[in-house]
N, C-alpha and C positions, 0 to 999 in steps of 0.2 A: 792236656787235661780234658777228660771226656765227661760230659754231663748228660745224664739220662733223664727220662720223664720223671722219675721219682725225685730227683734232686730239685727240679723246677717246681714240682708240686709241693715238696717239702718246704721250699723257701716261701711259697705263697701261704701255706697253711700254718707252718710252725713258727716262722719269723724268729722271735727272740730265743726260742728254744734251741736254735742252731749254735748258740754261743758255746755249747759244750762240744760241738763238732766243727772245729774251725776250717778244715779242708773242704768239707761239703758246702758249708756256708760261703766260703770264698769262691768256690767254683760257680755256684748259682748266682752269686752277686756279680761275678765277672761276666756271665752270660747276659744278665739283665743289663749291665752297663754297655756291653757291646751292641746290644739291640737299641738301647736308648740313644747311644751316640751315633747310630746309623752305620756302624762298621759291618753289621750283619742284618739280614732281613729277619723280621719276627717269625717265629715258628708258624703261626697261623697263615702267613703269606706263603711259606714253603709248602705247607700242607695243601693250601688251596690250589697250588700249581701241580703238585705231584700226585696226590691221592686219587683224583679223577682219572688219571692215566693208568691206574692199576686195576683194570677191570677184572672182576672175579677174585680179587685178593682182599683179605681182611687186614686193615691197618692196625698194627699192634703197639706202636710206639716209636720213639726216636732216641738218638744220642746226639750230643753236640760236642765236637772236638774244638777246644780252644788251645792256642790262639789262632789256629788255622781257619776256624769258622765253618768247618764242614759238618753239615747235618747228615746223619745216617737214619733214614726212615726204614722201619722194619715192617714187612708184610708177611702174611701167611696165605699160601694157595696150595690146595691139595696136599697138605702135610709138609710142604717145603717152605722154609723161611727164605725170603728175598730181601736183600739189603740194597737200598738205593742211596748212593752218596750224592749230596747236593752242595754245591758251593753256596755258602750262606751269604756271600756278598752279592752274587748275581742271580741266584735261584736256578742255575743251570745244573743239570744232571752231569756228574763227572765220573760216575762209576756205578756198576751194578753187579751184584753177586746173587746167584740163584736163577731160577727160570720163571 
């Protein structure tokens, strides 16, 4: 299950309106629960660790893959998209695509 920025924001803003979209609501709820239970680090902590290392790149968003807990942060530099995969449990970079 992959959760993007929009899903998290939708959960925070729309709340009860998600009743008509059970899959999206379930995914956002699962992400919230995983963070609350300490199974994965909060997004803000992941961003605090990774964004400063991407000098010259614009941070454009993230996805969260559950149940693996892998965050994928997306950046844009010189017209090229860069994906940084981060282990949500440890905060360690586990993969990178792009330059």
